[in-house]
Each structure stands twice: as C-alpha cells, then as structure tokens.
N, C-alpha and C positions, 0 to 999 in steps of 0.2 A: 402278662402283659410285665415288662421289663418297670421294672418296681423305680428305675429312673425318673421312669415319666409321670410317679402318682408325687400327687401334693398333698401338702400336711396337712394335717387338720388348725384351724384358730383355736388356741388353746383358752381362748376367752369365750370360744360360743358353742355350741352345742349344735349335733344335727339337728336339719330342720327336718321332723314329722321322726327322728330317732334313727340306728344307727341299721342304715340296710347289709351291710355285710355280715358274714357266718362270726358269730361270738358267742363266748361262753359269761351267765350270768354271777360273775364270782368280783368280791371286794376284796382278797389277798392282797396287801402289799407285798413289792419287793422281799421283804426280807423273810417273808413264811414261805417261800422256795427253798429247796434243797442245794446248798453248794454241791456241784464235780469236786469231788478229790485231787484230782488229776491235771484240772482244769483253774487258770489264773484269768478268769473270767470276771466280766463287771458285771454287776446285775441289769437285767432288763426293764424298761421301762413300762409302765402300764396301757394299754392303750391308749393314745390322743398327747403320752408325755412324750417330749423331747429326752434328748441325752444330755445328762445335767441338770434335768429338772426335778424338784420334789416330785413326788405323788399326788399331793392335793394338786397342782398345777396341770398335771396332765391327765388326770381323770377327766372323765366325759361327763355329761349330766346323768349318765344313765349307770355310770360306775362301772361298766363292761370293759374288758380289753380285748385285744386286736384279736385276731384267728388264730390259731394252735399255739395259746397261752401256756409257757410252761416247758414249752420244749424249747430247745438250744442248738444253737447250731458249730459248728465246728470252725477253730479259727478266732475263736470269739465276735462271731457276727451274729447279729440277731436271724431266727429262719424268716422266711420269704414272709411281709405281711406285719412283723412285729415291733413294736417300736411306735410306730404312728398308728393313727388313725386311719382307715381305708376312707376316704369322702366316698359321699354317698351323691345323689344329683341331687341341689339347692342347695348343699351346704359351700358355706363358708372355703376360700381359699386361696394360699397367696400367690400371685401371678409368677414370683423368682421365689417364693419359700422362705423362712428360715436360713437355711443354708445356701440359699445362693451367692450370686457375688456380693458381697459385703465389707466394705473396707481394703478393698485392694486384696480380699482372700476368698478362694472357697470353703466352706463348709461339709465338710464329707457326710450323707445322711445315712453311710455305709458302717459306720462307727461310731460308739456313745464319746470317745475321745476328747478331752476339752480343748486340744490344742488341735485339730486335723491341718492337716499339710492338703499341698494340691492337688489330687487325683492326677493331675498331669505329670505333675515332675517331682516327686518325693521329698528329694532333699535341695529343691530350689523355691526360686519363685516361679510365677508362670510364664510359659514363653514369652518373645516376643510375637505380635499379630505379623503373621504371613499376608504378603502380597497379592493375590490372584492372578494369574496370566493369562494373559487374551488366549481362548481359544482358538485351535488349528484351525478351524470353519469359521470364525469371524478374522481371521487374516487370511484366508484364501478369497472372503469374500472383499478387502477392502481393497485386494492384489485386483482382482478381476474388474474393480470401480475402477481403479489408477489403470490399466493396462485400457479399459474405454474412451475414457476422457484424455488420452493421450494420443489414442487412436482418430477421434474427434477433433483434435486441435491438430494434426495432420493431415487427415482430409480438406479441411477448411484450406488448409492451409495452399496445398496442393490445386484447390479448386481456384483459389485467387490467383496462383501463379503460372497457372494453362485452365484458363477458360475454355480455350479454345477445345479440352479432351470434353467437356461437361455439352457445348450446346454449339457446337463450330459451324461457324456459317448460318448460324438461326440468323432471319432477318424480321422487320416488325412486321410482314404481311404473309411468311411463312411460317416462320416460327418452324424452323427442320427440325429434327430429329437428331439426335446427338449420334455422330458418327460411333460411338463408345459404346452403344447400347449392351445391356448385360444378355446374353442370350439365354438367359432363365426367363426371360419378359417377354422374348418378341421384340417386337418392332413396334413402339403405340400403342399397345395392345391387343398384339394379334400375337396368334399360336407362337412358339419356339418351334424351327424344325425339329423333329422327330428321327433318330434313325430309321432307317425304315420306312419311313411316308414313300406314296407314292411317287410317279413320276419323277424317279431316280435314276433310271435308265438315261438312253442317249435324248439327245434335243437338238432340235429339228433349228438350225438359224433363224436370226430374226431377220427384220426387213430392212431395206435401205430408207436412207433418209428420218424424217423427220416422225413419219406416219398422218403430218397436218395434209387433207383433204379439204382446199376449200369448194369445191363443189359435191361434197356430200352429200347424200338426201338427210341424212340422219339418223334419228327415231322416231318413230310418228304415235300417237294414242291414239287408240281405238276404243269405241264405247263400248258400255256391256253388252253383252249378247243375250238374245231373248235364248226361251227355254229354261228348260231344267239348270240348278247349278251340279255340279259333275260331284262324283265321292274324291275321296282325298287320296284311294287310289288311284283315280284314273287323272287330277290333278297330275300327281306325283311323276306318272309315266309320261306326260306329255312335255314337262316342263324342265325332268333332271339332264336332257342333252345337252340342255342352252344354261347349265350350272358347272362353275370351273372354280378350278383350285387357282392360287395366284401366291408365291412365293418370291417373296423379295430377300435381299442379300444386302446389307451397306456395309460396306469395308471398315476395319479399324483406321482407325488411325495410327493406333499403339500397338499392333501387330503385325508383321510382315505378313501377307497374305492371310490374314485371322479376320474377324468379323462377328457377323449377328443376320439369324436369318429368321426372319419370320411368315407366317402360311394364313392369309383369310380365302377370301371365299368371290368371284368372278360371275358375271353374265354376260351370254355374247349379244351383242347388240347389231349386228350385220353377220350376214353371210361371209366378208370378204373378210373378217376379224380383228373386228375392233370387241374391245371388251370393256366393262362397266363394272368400276370399285369404288372403296373408298379411297380419299385421299390419303388415311393417315394409316392405310394400309401398304403403300410405295412408298411410306417415309418422308410425305413433304418433299417428294425430289424428284427431279426429272434422271438423274444420274446415277440412282442404285442401278441393281443388277435385278430382272425382273423375268420369271420363267410362269408361264401358264400353262396347266397340267388338262387335260378335257376329260371328259366323262370316260374318254375310251380309254382315259390314261395315257393316248399321246403327250409327251411333252417340248412345247415352242418360247424358244426365249422372246423375250416381248419388249417393246417400246413406251415408255411412257409420251404420251401427248403432248397431254397437261393436264393438270389439276388446278380444283379451286379451292381452298382451307377453307373458306368461308363454309359453304355449304357441302362440308368433304367429302366429294365426287371427283374421281379420276377415272381416264380414260386410258385404254391400254392398244396397242396393235401389235397384232403375230403375222406373220408371213402364214397364211392360212383361208383355205378356198371353202364353199359348199360347207357351214358349218349350218347348223342350225338357231336361229337366233329367237329369241324370247318377243313373247305377244306383249306390249305395252297397253297400261287399261288406266282408266282416270281415276282420282279417288272420288271425285263428284259422284261417282254413283254409291260410294258407300256408305254403311251408315253403322255408327255404334253398338255393336251385337252381331255384328258380321261375323263370321269364320273367316280364318285366314292362313295361312301355309306357310312355313320359313324351309326354308332350305340351303344348307351349306355345309360349312366342314367345320363343326363346333370341335375344340381339342387338335383342330390341326387334320389334314391329310390322311390322319390315321384314320378318321372317322367321315370321310368322304359321303356327302351326297344324304347326311343325314336330315330327316324327317321332322319336324317338330308343329303343332297345332297350335290355334288359341284365337281367339275372336279381338274385334277392335274395340280398346278398351277407351278412346276418343280421338278426334279426328283437331287437325290445326292447335297440336300442341307448339306452345311457344318455351323455347328452350334456351336458358340465359347464354349468353356467350356466340351464341349460334342461331339467332334468331336477328342478329340486330338489323341484316337486309333483308328482312323482312319472309324469309324463310318457317316454314309452319312444317310439323312434326304428324306421324302417325304414329298414335302409343298402340301399344300391343300386349296383350301378355305370351304369345307365344315366345317361347325359350330364345334367345339371343344371346350366345355365348362368344367369348373369345375365338377365334376362326370364322364365326358364322358374319363377321362383317364383308362386306360389298356382295352378300346374297342376294336373293330374289325373296319378297312376300309377297304372295299370290293367294290372288282372288280364289273362288270354288266355281272358276271358267276358265281357270288356268290361266289370266294373266298377272301379269307380272306388277303390281300398282304402288313399291316400296323396292327403295335400295337400305337392306339392315345396317344400321348403324354402332357396332359395340362400345363404340367410343361416346358417345352421344348416349346411350342405355348407361353408361356406366358413373353412376349417379348414386348408387350405395342401397337401391332399393331392390329391394324382389320382386320378378314377376312385373316386373318395367320397362319395355323393351319398346324402341323408336326406330323409326325404318322412315326415311326420305322416299316424299309424294314423288315417283316419275314423271307426272303428268305438271307438277310446279316444276320440275327441273328441268324438262327436256331443254327450254331455252339454253341452260348452262349446259350441258350434254353436247348442243349441238353447237356450240362455240365452240369447244373447246376439242371437238372434233378437227372443225375447219380454222379456226387461229391459234389454237394452244393456250388461250387464256379467255377469261372473259370480260368484256371489255366492260368498261362504268366503275373499274375496281381500282382503289386508291392505294399509294405505298408513299414510306417517307423516305426511300430512299436510304435508308441504314442498316444496319446491320447489332442485333441485339441480345443479349446473355438477361435472363433472370436471375433478380438477385434475391432472395428468402430472407425471414427474417432472422436467421438464426447467423447465417454468413454476413447481414448486415451486425448483429450485435455481438460480433465476434471483431470485426475492422471498423468496430465506429463509426457505419455509414449510417445506409436507408433502404428499404425494399425498393422496389422497383426494376423499372429496365435499365443496366446498362452498356453506353455505345460502341460499341465493339469497333466499325468501321462507318464512316461516312461517304456515302458517295460523293462523285461531282458535280452530277445535277441535282442536288439534296438541297432543298431551303431549311435546313438542320441546322448543316452547319454553318451558311452565310447569315441564318439569326443568333448566332454566339456560341454554340451549344460542340463540346469536344468531344473526342474520344475519352472512354474513364467517367467521365458526366454518367447521372444517373434520372432517368426521367422517371417521375411517380405520377404524376397527374397528366389529362389530355381531356382537351374537351370540357372544362369542370368536374372530369370525375375521377378517381384515385385509379391507376392501373396497378397492379404487384408482377403479371407474369404478360408474356406476348401475348398471350390469350385474349387480353383484356384491352389490351389495344388494339388488334386486329378487330375486335367487337368494336368500337368505339370508329375504326377507320368503315366497318363494313356500312357506316351510319351515314357516310360521306359518299360527296362527287368528287372527280377532278378538280381539283382548281379552287377547292376549299381552301378555307384560313382558320387556323383552328391554334388556339394559345396551349401551351403547355408549359408545364411546372417541370425544373431542371434542376438537381441537387449538383452540383458544381465543384469543383476542384475536389471530387470524392477523394482521389487517389494523394494526394498533398497534408490531407491532414486537415485542410484548413476551409471545410465545405461550405457551400451555402446554397439556397435556394434561391434560384432569378425563376422570371416570366420568359417563355419565347412566344413569338408568332411565327406559322410554318402554314407553308401553304403545299397542301398536296400535292403529291405527284400521279398520273394514271399508271398503272401496275400493266403492262403488256408481255409478261409473263417472267420479268426482270426478275421478283422473285423465286422463281422457279427454278434452283439451282440442284 
C-alpha cells in the first residue's frame, strides 16, 4: 500500500480499541536511539508523533511506536510507516491531513523538515491549474450531431421547394404513392424486387384498350359445400394454380430510366385474364408498369382496369385465356375458430407460393380509415407478410373467402392479419371490371400533399393537407381556397393526412356539402384560419391517375 494514501492519527485522540497495527511496546524517547556517525539524520518521531512535534504530543495512549521502530532509511526518510501511526478501523482521521493543502502550500509527509516545499515543484510555487481539453470521442459525437442536424434542415428545405418529388400527383381521393419511393421498401408496403426473382424472362405483351368489359359476368359467390373439409395439402394443390405474382414498377421522376419495383400477390378471377389484387400493390395508379407471373412462371404485361382505394381492391387484365380461376366463398358461413390458409409470395417472388395456416380470430372487424364506407374485415392469425398482399385467404373447402392485405395488417401487432371479405367486396370488384370505378364515391377535385408536424414546425406552418392543384370543376376553388393553403379539418374532424380525408369522404355521397377548415396564405407568412363549405363531386375514375 502506498504511503501517500495513509491518513495520520489525530494526536489528541487514541485508537478506538487499541492499535491494530504491528508494534513494539517500548517507551524509549528518540534521544535514546544510537545516532549513525556517517549520516546527518534528524531523529525520528515516535509512533503517532508528527515531524517537528515533541515526543509527548506524538505518543499514542498506549505509548507504542510505529512498526519497525529503530530502523532507519537511507536518504534521511523514515522507513515505511514510521513517523505516524497506521490508522485502525474506527480511528479518527483528517480527511485532508495536517500535511494537506494549507495556506497555499503542501506539507510533505515524507520528510520531517520544518519548511517543506511543494513535491510538485521543488524550487517554486504550485504550477497553474491546467484546463482539460475535450476528448476526441466527444468531439466526434458533436460533429456527427451537427452533420445530422444540417442534413435534416437541407431535407426539409428540399421537401418544401420540390414537394412533387415526395408525393407527385397525389390527390384527395387516391393518395397516390410517391413516384420516387425508395426501392429498398418496395411500393406502399410491398416487397422490393430482388435480383433472380421469378418471371424475369420473356414477357407476353399486354392487352389493347383499357380492359373494361361492361358485359362481364364478374365473380360469383358460392355457398359452403357439403361433406368433409379437405386437408391443407389438398386445398393447396387445388388453389395454387389460381395464385399469381404481381410486379409493379413506378418510374422515377428524379432519375432517367430508373424507378422502384414492388412485388405482391394476385388471384385469378376469370379464365380470360382478370386478376384481383390490392390497390396499394399497384401503387394507387393506372399508369404504372404492371406484370403478372403465373404459377407456371409465364409472365404477362398487365393493365390496371381500375382500383378502389377505400376498400384497397384493384383489378388487372392480362392477354391470356384458359386460366384456372379461383372459387369464391362467403364469409357468412364462417365462424370464429374455423381453420383458414393464406397463400402468397411473402418476401416477394423469391418465395412464391408459400402456404401459412391459422384460424379466424374475429369477423366483421372495423379498421380505422378503412371502414368509413361500411366495409368490415376478417381477422386471422395466419401469417400475412409483405408480399402476401393481394393473395387469397382460403377455407378448408378450397374457397377464397378473403383478399389478404398487409397494408391493413400493418398495425404494429404480431399475429393480427386482416383480409377483405370477397362476399362483401363482390359488388366493388364487378364495378371495377365493368366501369373501372366504383359508383357513389366522392372527390374534392384537388391534388394534395401531407404536411407533417416536423415540416410544419420548421416552416412555421401547421399540420394538414397542402393543396397542390385545383381542378376546374372543383368547389374548393369556388369557396375561396387557393393552391398552397392547408386543409386542417373536414366535416368537423381534424385531418393530418390524405388517409384521414379519404375516410371522411367515404362516409358521404356525391353532392353532399361539408365544412372545411383551411389555413390560408400559409406560404406568405401571414397565415390565418378560415372555414369554407364545399360541395362534393362524384368520382368516376378522375382520381385514378
């Protein structure tokens, strides 16, 4: 143990319980010790006695000396531990010692001289206090924070200056996906295409025209068959030929020839090439490049006939015949606890035709922003992952009872998948085939862009939907709103996104009039709120761009 860490005894107080250190019971004074002829060494104090004090003042109550009494050390210093008592547990001590920093100097406990100098600088005063420099790790941390902050500022500035890159063409009803979405996340929750995915060979050319067939029979819903349920193996063999892959490519506005590609699942609805999938799988647009890959690995160019964002359903058409259409069943014959199977392409076409199983967890589930038009959903614990969207949920009689939607299932809970009941959506599907749109849907006649809380704070604005453009037949412009104004509420409900606004519109009919709160003149710095009343238009496909 280093002597510098030892604390001296209080000379006016003895050990509590005696000296626990090794000692000799001797009362000799320093004058009785023999002096060395060849050394000019001062006498050493007794145990508990400080340099320069009298023997009486330095004695402990027991009169014992420190360890190794009578021994001397070369250089005039006492041997280890000699010259002061070793502190025992419970004994008193000075937190800084009598040789601590006192009256601007240090007393040196290693020497008995009367005027010791600083051990740090023998011939002068204490050196000035040095200032600690910031460590390199801390400097790096602050540099990183600064770079990130600068990047956020630049990103928000770009967002404000070029909003078309974030959500180009998005409107109040369709809420189209950005044309510059990152390929790392696919399109609207679909899986990004991976190199080596199926269907990358030759592609059969698409149809001519828009794919609408006013005389199409559409899908029919069959009742529950009699007899015993099938095994999962037999159900899979019967249904798999009706399951396809859907590949959507969104051209990029920011790079020539570039773009992002997402992969989902589809269901063959008719032998002459109508395919069902989710609206979010096709990117909420009829202008994206679509490809359908059959279970046989044949690939076809596809045309989006129409889609309905409210129910998340889309219909495609390919130039093919003699396909194996699925058999569709009713949810009305199903009960909670019934076994169901999900078939699709989780993870994209690299895992095409995957089968997962579970049961019906609930029926007639209402999902926020997806049930404003009255649609309810099937809840299941069968795994529905990105890439499964648009695929079939099948009962044990090989009937498709639902269209899986990962978009709706993305609620942050594990083991909670949702499917659109086909028997409730049959009318929507058939209208899309025959008309390309669903009658009775409303629109405002504007295009808009979400304004989040971060952007609003940065530019001194407010959350809501910024108006990007106003169509000539829209009542929004006639009511006094302008491009750049921000819609903050509609029909008495706060709106912070296009999904919020779509849900409100879905609960109304064309020609209804609703009140809207608008933050006007937001770009001028003199923003103010005002209320306008707007008449709703019928959406006959105008929002499907």
